ROVOLUM-661830 format. One record per residue (C-alpha): residue in one letter; x, y, z negated. Coordinates in nm, 2 decimals, decimal comma, padded with zeros to 4 digits. Example, Ala and Ser with C-alpha at 12.3 -4.5 7.8 and 13.67 -1.06 7.14 Angstrom:
residues 2
+----+--------+--------+--------+
| aa |      X |      Y |      Z |
+----+--------+--------+--------+
|  a |  01,23 | -00,45 | -00,78 |
|  s |  01,37 | -00,11 | -00,71 |
+----+--------+--------+--------+
end
This chain:
residues 387
+----+--------+--------+--------+
| aa |      X |      Y |      Z |
+----+--------+--------+--------+
|  m | -05,08 | -13,05 |  04,62 |
|  s | -05,02 | -12,77 |  04,86 |
|  d | -05,27 | -12,61 |  05,12 |
|  r | -04,97 | -12,58 |  05,35 |
|  e | -04,84 | -12,87 |  05,56 |
|  s | -04,49 | -13,00 |  05,53 |
|  n | -04,23 | -13,11 |  05,71 |
|  c | -04,28 | -12,84 |  06,02 |
|  e | -04,07 | -12,55 |  06,11 |
|  y | -04,17 | -12,23 |  06,00 |
|  e | -04,04 | -11,90 |  06,09 |
|  e | -04,18 | -11,61 |  05,89 |
|  s | -04,18 | -11,25 |  06,05 |
|  s | -04,36 | -10,93 |  05,92 |
|  s | -04,36 | -10,55 |  06,01 |
|  d | -04,39 | -10,26 |  05,80 |
|  d | -04,53 | -09,94 |  05,93 |
|  n | -04,27 | -09,66 |  05,88 |
|  d | -04,40 | -09,37 |  05,64 |
|  d | -04,27 | -09,02 |  05,72 |
|  v | -03,97 | -08,97 |  05,53 |
|  n | -03,90 | -08,61 |  05,34 |
|  n | -03,56 | -08,47 |  05,48 |
|  d | -03,51 | -08,35 |  05,14 |
|  e | -03,15 | -08,43 |  05,01 |
|  e | -03,25 | -08,55 |  04,66 |
|  e | -03,52 | -08,79 |  04,82 |
|  i | -03,26 | -08,94 |  05,03 |
|  e | -03,02 | -08,99 |  04,78 |
|  d | -03,28 | -09,15 |  04,58 |
|  i | -03,35 | -09,41 |  04,85 |
|  n | -02,97 | -09,46 |  04,92 |
|  a | -02,95 | -09,55 |  04,54 |
|  q | -03,26 | -09,79 |  04,59 |
|  n | -03,11 | -09,95 |  04,86 |
|  e | -02,78 | -10,00 |  04,70 |
|  n | -02,95 | -10,15 |  04,42 |
|  g | -03,16 | -10,36 |  04,60 |
|  n | -02,85 | -10,50 |  04,77 |
|  e | -02,68 | -10,55 |  04,49 |
|  e | -02,97 | -10,76 |  04,32 |
|  e | -02,94 | -10,97 |  04,63 |
|  i | -02,58 | -11,04 |  04,60 |
|  k | -02,63 | -11,16 |  04,28 |
|  k | -02,91 | -11,39 |  04,36 |
|  n | -02,69 | -11,51 |  04,62 |
|  e | -02,38 | -11,55 |  04,37 |
|  e | -02,57 | -11,72 |  04,14 |
|  l | -02,74 | -11,99 |  04,38 |
|  q | -02,36 | -12,06 |  04,50 |
|  r | -02,26 | -12,10 |  04,16 |
|  e | -02,56 | -12,33 |  04,07 |
|  q | -02,49 | -12,54 |  04,39 |
|  q | -02,09 | -12,57 |  04,34 |
|  n | -02,18 | -12,68 |  03,98 |
|  i | -02,42 | -12,96 |  04,12 |
|  r | -02,17 | -13,04 |  04,36 |
|  k | -01,91 | -13,07 |  04,08 |
|  q | -02,16 | -13,31 |  03,87 |
|  i | -02,20 | -13,53 |  04,15 |
|  i | -01,86 | -13,59 |  04,25 |
|  n | -01,80 | -13,67 |  03,84 |
|  i | -02,07 | -13,94 |  03,85 |
|  q | -01,93 | -14,08 |  04,18 |
|  k | -01,58 | -14,12 |  04,01 |
|  d | -01,76 | -14,29 |  03,72 |
|  t | -01,62 | -14,63 |  03,69 |
|  s | -01,87 | -14,74 |  03,42 |
|  l | -02,16 | -14,67 |  03,60 |
|  t | -02,33 | -14,94 |  03,89 |
|  e | -02,44 | -14,80 |  04,24 |
|  s | -02,78 | -14,81 |  04,12 |
|  e | -02,71 | -14,60 |  03,81 |
|  k | -02,51 | -14,32 |  04,01 |
|  a | -02,79 | -14,30 |  04,24 |
|  r | -03,05 | -14,26 |  03,96 |
|  k | -02,83 | -13,99 |  03,80 |
|  i | -02,78 | -13,79 |  04,12 |
|  q | -03,17 | -13,82 |  04,17 |
|  n | -03,23 | -13,68 |  03,86 |
|  l | -02,94 | -13,39 |  03,90 |
|  m | -03,11 | -13,30 |  04,23 |
|  t | -03,44 | -13,26 |  04,12 |
|  v | -03,40 | -13,11 |  03,79 |
|  s | -03,41 | -12,75 |  03,92 |
|  y | -03,72 | -12,81 |  04,10 |
|  n | -03,89 | -13,00 |  03,84 |
|  s | -03,80 | -12,69 |  03,58 |
|  k | -03,94 | -12,42 |  03,84 |
|  k | -04,26 | -12,62 |  03,89 |
|  k | -04,33 | -12,65 |  03,56 |
|  a | -04,28 | -12,30 |  03,50 |
|  q | -04,54 | -12,26 |  03,79 |
|  n | -04,79 | -12,49 |  03,64 |
|  d | -04,75 | -12,32 |  03,30 |
|  n | -04,78 | -11,99 |  03,48 |
|  i | -05,11 | -12,11 |  03,64 |
|  t | -05,25 | -12,29 |  03,33 |
|  n | -05,17 | -11,97 |  03,07 |
|  y | -05,28 | -11,73 |  03,32 |
|  q | -05,57 | -11,53 |  03,16 |
|  p | -05,75 | -11,21 |  03,35 |
|  t | -05,76 | -10,91 |  03,16 |
|  d | -06,12 | -10,87 |  03,24 |
|  k | -06,39 | -11,16 |  03,29 |
|  v | -06,39 | -11,27 |  03,65 |
|  d | -06,72 | -11,24 |  03,83 |
|  y | -06,72 | -11,48 |  04,09 |
|  d | -07,04 | -11,39 |  04,24 |
|  r | -06,98 | -11,02 |  04,27 |
|  p | -07,05 | -10,87 |  04,62 |
|  l | -06,75 | -10,84 |  04,84 |
|  t | -06,58 | -10,52 |  04,92 |
|  d | -06,57 | -10,39 |  05,27 |
|  e | -06,17 | -10,48 |  05,26 |
|  e | -06,23 | -10,80 |  05,16 |
|  k | -06,50 | -10,85 |  05,43 |
|  a | -06,25 | -10,71 |  05,68 |
|  m | -06,11 | -10,96 |  05,94 |
|  t | -05,77 | -11,04 |  05,92 |
|  y | -05,54 | -11,13 |  06,21 |
|  h | -05,26 | -11,39 |  06,30 |
|  d | -05,21 | -11,23 |  06,62 |
|  k | -05,41 | -10,94 |  06,66 |
|  e | -05,33 | -10,86 |  07,02 |
|  k | -05,46 | -11,21 |  07,11 |
|  n | -05,75 | -11,17 |  06,89 |
|  i | -05,63 | -11,49 |  06,68 |
|  l | -05,80 | -11,47 |  06,34 |
|  g | -05,58 | -11,56 |  06,00 |
|  c | -05,27 | -11,44 |  05,85 |
|  k | -04,91 | -11,46 |  05,91 |
|  h | -04,91 | -11,84 |  05,73 |
|  y | -05,21 | -11,98 |  05,93 |
|  q | -05,47 | -11,93 |  06,24 |
|  r | -05,80 | -11,98 |  06,07 |
|  a | -06,13 | -11,77 |  06,03 |
|  l | -06,20 | -11,77 |  05,67 |
|  k | -06,10 | -11,65 |  05,34 |
|  i | -06,05 | -11,81 |  05,02 |
|  q | -06,17 | -11,73 |  04,67 |
|  a | -05,89 | -11,75 |  04,43 |
|  h | -06,00 | -11,92 |  04,12 |
|  c | -05,79 | -11,76 |  03,86 |
|  c | -05,87 | -11,37 |  03,94 |
|  g | -06,19 | -11,42 |  04,18 |
|  k | -06,03 | -11,20 |  04,45 |
|  w | -06,02 | -11,30 |  04,83 |
|  f | -05,72 | -11,37 |  05,04 |
|  p | -05,70 | -11,54 |  05,36 |
|  c | -05,48 | -11,82 |  05,24 |
|  r | -05,29 | -11,87 |  04,89 |
|  f | -04,94 | -11,76 |  04,99 |
|  c | -05,13 | -11,41 |  05,09 |
|  h | -05,25 | -11,43 |  04,72 |
|  d | -04,91 | -11,52 |  04,58 |
|  e | -04,72 | -11,26 |  04,75 |
|  v | -04,91 | -10,97 |  04,61 |
|  s | -04,98 | -11,13 |  04,27 |
|  d | -04,84 | -11,17 |  03,97 |
|  h | -04,95 | -11,53 |  03,92 |
|  s | -04,97 | -11,83 |  04,15 |
|  i | -05,27 | -12,05 |  04,21 |
|  t | -05,34 | -12,41 |  04,34 |
|  s | -05,57 | -12,48 |  04,62 |
|  k | -05,68 | -12,84 |  04,59 |
|  a | -06,02 | -12,92 |  04,38 |
|  l | -05,96 | -12,54 |  04,26 |
|  t | -06,07 | -12,38 |  04,56 |
|  v | -06,45 | -12,42 |  04,59 |
|  n | -06,56 | -12,10 |  04,79 |
|  m | -06,49 | -11,93 |  05,13 |
|  m | -06,60 | -11,64 |  05,31 |
|  c | -06,67 | -11,71 |  05,70 |
|  m | -06,47 | -11,41 |  05,89 |
|  y | -06,72 | -11,42 |  06,15 |
|  c | -07,02 | -11,34 |  05,96 |
|  s | -06,88 | -11,26 |  05,61 |
|  t | -07,11 | -11,55 |  05,44 |
|  v | -06,98 | -11,69 |  05,12 |
|  q | -07,04 | -12,03 |  05,10 |
|  p | -06,88 | -12,37 |  04,97 |
|  v | -06,56 | -12,47 |  05,14 |
|  n | -06,64 | -12,65 |  05,47 |
|  d | -06,48 | -12,64 |  05,84 |
|  v | -06,83 | -12,51 |  06,00 |
|  c | -07,01 | -12,21 |  05,86 |
|  i | -07,32 | -12,26 |  05,68 |
|  n | -07,51 | -11,97 |  05,81 |
|  p | -07,78 | -12,05 |  06,07 |
|  s | -07,72 | -11,75 |  06,31 |
|  c | -07,36 | -11,82 |  06,27 |
|  g | -07,26 | -12,18 |  06,25 |
|  k | -06,90 | -12,13 |  06,39 |
|  r | -06,62 | -12,38 |  06,35 |
|  i | -06,40 | -12,23 |  06,10 |
|  a | -06,08 | -12,45 |  06,24 |
|  r | -05,98 | -12,69 |  06,44 |
|  y | -05,83 | -12,88 |  06,18 |
|  y | -05,98 | -12,89 |  05,80 |
|  c | -05,86 | -13,14 |  05,51 |
|  s | -06,11 | -13,16 |  05,21 |
|  e | -05,81 | -13,34 |  05,02 |
|  c | -05,59 | -13,04 |  05,05 |
|  k | -05,85 | -12,74 |  05,12 |
|  l | -05,62 | -12,69 |  05,44 |
|  w | -05,74 | -12,52 |  05,75 |
|  d | -05,52 | -12,50 |  06,09 |
|  n | -05,68 | -12,37 |  06,40 |
|  d | -05,35 | -12,40 |  06,58 |
|  p | -05,42 | -12,58 |  06,92 |
|  n | -05,05 | -12,64 |  06,94 |
|  k | -05,02 | -12,83 |  06,61 |
|  n | -05,10 | -13,17 |  06,54 |
|  i | -05,16 | -13,26 |  06,16 |
|  y | -05,26 | -13,55 |  05,95 |
|  h | -05,32 | -13,62 |  05,58 |
|  c | -05,11 | -13,88 |  05,43 |
|  y | -05,30 | -14,04 |  05,13 |
|  d | -04,97 | -14,19 |  05,00 |
|  c | -04,79 | -13,85 |  05,01 |
|  g | -05,11 | -13,65 |  04,88 |
|  i | -05,04 | -13,42 |  05,15 |
|  c | -05,11 | -13,30 |  05,46 |
|  r | -04,82 | -13,32 |  05,75 |
|  i | -04,72 | -13,24 |  06,10 |
|  g | -04,78 | -13,55 |  06,35 |
|  k | -05,05 | -13,72 |  06,55 |
|  g | -05,09 | -13,98 |  06,25 |
|  l | -04,99 | -14,26 |  06,07 |
|  g | -04,92 | -14,55 |  06,30 |
|  i | -04,91 | -14,32 |  06,60 |
|  d | -04,58 | -14,11 |  06,55 |
|  y | -04,55 | -14,16 |  06,18 |
|  f | -04,53 | -14,43 |  05,91 |
|  h | -04,54 | -14,42 |  05,53 |
|  c | -04,23 | -14,58 |  05,36 |
|  k | -04,37 | -14,73 |  05,04 |
|  t | -04,00 | -14,76 |  04,90 |
|  c | -03,87 | -14,38 |  05,01 |
|  n | -04,22 | -14,25 |  04,96 |
|  v | -04,25 | -14,05 |  05,24 |
|  c | -04,38 | -14,02 |  05,59 |
|  m | -04,10 | -14,08 |  05,83 |
|  s | -04,09 | -14,10 |  06,24 |
|  i | -04,20 | -14,44 |  06,36 |
|  s | -03,89 | -14,47 |  06,56 |
|  l | -03,72 | -14,53 |  06,22 |
|  k | -03,94 | -14,83 |  06,14 |
|  g | -03,73 | -15,10 |  06,02 |
|  r | -03,42 | -14,89 |  06,13 |
|  h | -03,36 | -14,67 |  05,82 |
|  k | -03,21 | -14,74 |  05,49 |
|  c | -03,45 | -14,74 |  05,21 |
|  i | -03,38 | -14,49 |  04,89 |
|  e | -03,63 | -14,49 |  04,64 |
|  r | -03,84 | -14,21 |  04,65 |
|  n | -03,58 | -14,04 |  04,87 |
|  l | -03,76 | -13,73 |  04,96 |
|  e | -03,85 | -13,62 |  04,62 |
|  s | -03,48 | -13,43 |  04,57 |
|  n | -03,37 | -13,10 |  04,66 |
|  c | -03,21 | -13,05 |  04,96 |
|  p | -02,79 | -13,08 |  04,87 |
|  i | -02,73 | -12,75 |  05,04 |
|  c | -02,99 | -12,50 |  04,99 |
|  g | -03,15 | -12,65 |  04,69 |
|  e | -03,51 | -12,64 |  04,82 |
|  y | -03,73 | -12,93 |  04,70 |
|  m | -03,79 | -13,15 |  05,04 |
|  f | -04,11 | -13,35 |  04,97 |
|  t | -04,34 | -13,03 |  05,03 |
|  s | -04,05 | -12,83 |  05,24 |
|  t | -04,20 | -12,67 |  05,55 |
|  t | -03,87 | -12,71 |  05,67 |
|  t | -03,79 | -13,00 |  05,93 |
|  v | -03,64 | -13,29 |  05,70 |
|  i | -03,40 | -13,52 |  05,89 |
|  f | -03,26 | -13,84 |  05,74 |
|  m | -02,88 | -13,92 |  05,75 |
|  l | -02,72 | -14,25 |  05,86 |
|  c | -02,63 | -14,33 |  05,49 |
|  g | -03,00 | -14,28 |  05,41 |
|  h | -03,03 | -13,94 |  05,22 |
|  c | -03,22 | -13,68 |  05,36 |
|  i | -03,12 | -13,32 |  05,42 |
|  h | -03,29 | -12,99 |  05,59 |
|  h | -03,22 | -13,00 |  05,97 |
|  k | -03,08 | -12,66 |  05,98 |
|  c | -02,88 | -12,69 |  05,66 |
|  y | -02,74 | -13,02 |  05,82 |
|  k | -02,63 | -12,82 |  06,14 |
|  e | -02,43 | -12,57 |  05,95 |
|  y | -02,29 | -12,81 |  05,74 |
|  i | -02,12 | -13,06 |  05,99 |
|  q | -01,96 | -12,77 |  06,15 |
|  t | -01,69 | -12,80 |  05,82 |
|  s | -01,72 | -13,16 |  05,71 |
|  y | -01,79 | -13,51 |  05,82 |
|  q | -01,91 | -13,66 |  05,49 |
|  c | -02,25 | -13,69 |  05,35 |
|  p | -02,29 | -13,41 |  05,07 |
|  t | -02,48 | -13,65 |  04,84 |
|  c | -02,29 | -13,97 |  04,87 |
|  f | -01,97 | -13,90 |  05,07 |
|  k | -02,02 | -14,16 |  05,34 |
|  s | -01,93 | -14,06 |  05,71 |
|  l | -02,21 | -13,89 |  05,89 |
|  a | -02,09 | -14,05 |  06,22 |
|  n | -01,86 | -14,31 |  06,39 |
|  m | -01,54 | -14,15 |  06,30 |
|  t | -01,32 | -14,43 |  06,47 |
|  e | -01,18 | -14,16 |  06,74 |
|  y | -01,09 | -13,91 |  06,46 |
|  f | -00,95 | -14,15 |  06,24 |
|  k | -00,73 | -14,28 |  06,53 |
|  r | -00,60 | -13,96 |  06,59 |
|  i | -00,52 | -13,92 |  06,23 |
|  d | -00,30 | -14,25 |  06,29 |
|  k | -00,14 | -14,08 |  06,55 |
|  l | -00,05 | -13,79 |  06,35 |
|  l |  00,08 | -13,99 |  06,08 |
|  e |  00,34 | -14,16 |  06,31 |
|  k |  00,47 | -13,84 |  06,41 |
|  q |  00,49 | -13,67 |  06,07 |
|  k |  00,67 | -13,90 |  05,84 |
|  m |  00,63 | -13,84 |  05,47 |
|  p |  00,99 | -13,72 |  05,30 |
|  e |  01,21 | -13,99 |  05,23 |
|  e |  01,15 | -14,00 |  04,85 |
|  y |  00,80 | -14,09 |  04,88 |
|  k |  00,83 | -14,40 |  05,12 |
|  d |  00,78 | -14,66 |  04,83 |
|  w |  00,50 | -14,48 |  04,66 |
|  k |  00,15 | -14,62 |  04,67 |
|  s | -00,21 | -14,48 |  04,61 |
|  y | -00,50 | -14,65 |  04,48 |
|  i | -00,80 | -14,55 |  04,64 |
|  l | -01,17 | -14,59 |  04,67 |
|  c | -01,31 | -14,60 |  05,04 |
|  n | -01,63 | -14,36 |  05,07 |
|  d | -01,76 | -14,57 |  05,38 |
|  c | -01,71 | -14,95 |  05,26 |
|  e | -01,72 | -14,88 |  04,88 |
|  k | -01,43 | -15,08 |  04,81 |
|  k | -01,10 | -15,01 |  04,65 |
|  s | -00,75 | -15,09 |  04,78 |
|  y | -00,36 | -14,97 |  04,77 |
|  a | -00,25 | -14,73 |  05,09 |
|  k |  00,08 | -14,56 |  05,17 |
|  f |  00,10 | -14,24 |  04,96 |
|  h |  00,05 | -13,93 |  05,16 |
|  f | -00,03 | -13,58 |  05,07 |
|  i | -00,34 | -13,55 |  05,22 |
|  y | -00,45 | -13,90 |  05,43 |
|  h | -00,55 | -14,22 |  05,27 |
|  k | -00,62 | -14,53 |  05,48 |
|  c | -00,87 | -14,82 |  05,35 |
|  t | -00,71 | -15,13 |  05,36 |
|  y | -01,05 | -15,32 |  05,46 |
|  c | -01,23 | -15,06 |  05,71 |
|  s | -00,95 | -14,84 |  05,83 |
|  s | -01,14 | -14,53 |  05,72 |
|  y | -00,95 | -14,21 |  05,60 |
|  n | -01,29 | -14,11 |  05,41 |
|  t | -01,12 | -14,21 |  05,09 |
|  k | -01,10 | -14,08 |  04,69 |
|  l | -00,77 | -14,10 |  04,57 |
|  i | -00,79 | -14,27 |  04,24 |
|  k | -00,43 | -14,31 |  04,10 |
|  t | -00,07 | -14,25 |  04,26 |
|  l |  00,18 | -14,48 |  04,13 |
|  d |  00,55 | -14,38 |  04,19 |
|  a |  00,82 | -14,63 |  04,34 |
|  v |  00,90 | -14,81 |  04,00 |
|  e |  00,49 | -14,85 |  03,93 |
|  a |  00,47 | -14,95 |  04,27 |
|  a |  00,73 | -15,23 |  04,27 |
|  a |  00,54 | -15,39 |  04,00 |
|  l |  00,23 | -15,45 |  04,24 |
|  p |  00,19 | -15,79 |  04,39 |
|  s |  00,40 | -15,88 |  04,73 |
|  d |  00,08 | -15,87 |  04,94 |
|  v | -00,01 | -15,51 |  04,84 |
|  n |  00,37 | -15,39 |  04,87 |
|  n |  00,38 | -15,56 |  05,25 |
|  k |  00,09 | -15,39 |  05,35 |
+----+--------+--------+--------+
end
């Protein structure tokens, strides 16, 4: 599992040294060409991601419209659809880790280089040891290539392969004294004996010395998470298989293995995501930052399409709008057969080009199933036509 705690807001920043640039015209043209190529690649990646997300949303809509499926079957199909991308990537990463073969035999006992012994910093001005990912006073030895890094993310950023960091991480180096030793939270060198980090998890091989960060290990999740601990500010829901704020205990809608899916907006796998995840009223989850952006343009859950808040006042404004703006006379006897996303009931409503009101809960959050012209509507039972 990950050596990086989940469900925390993380902002990554870095600065690169500016190299002196020769003012030769040909070199400037080469640099501009490289920048243009880089921008084109980034644009292509974004376009590909958008197409993938649009395709997923179309498939979700088709599943929701499939009347042959039960609600549980729909939920299962949507769950599988939203996790297929992550599962494929995870398999590729695992294959990469499993199949990685170093070109030379790895000597795990070789002497460390001066560069590997050198201290690295989370904040050099404040003399805080670590890297941009963590505050910690150690380096770990990558099991795959035998090289030394402050954390596995630092390794992955400069390597052509990835590493895992649970049982496979067995050696560390204390940055205070450069002593190589088995993983631990305190240096075993008698002349040093310093604590490597205030938090250490032997299960995840996670060290973090940030005094402002509370971390705990959840054995049900199998990873470390941000928080004071189970029973204090978090609890683990066995059905959803995720840790939630203790304020949600007994007050949330359980969805089996809820967090084991991709964010419906950005597509990132949420179970191990380092970005804050929230649970909407319908029970589905989403990244908090994605949610804030999404609700600027929609009031429906992107997964199940239920209303994300109490829309009573908004629906009343639609009532008033429809009272003022009557449909053309030729459509007055037409009907629409609709499905309400909120109460999940089907009913007939007065035909409109845009708005269709649920007969049961008065919601306008509905889907049009079929349009009936005046002749077809006249064949409906009288109690339907009188509504």
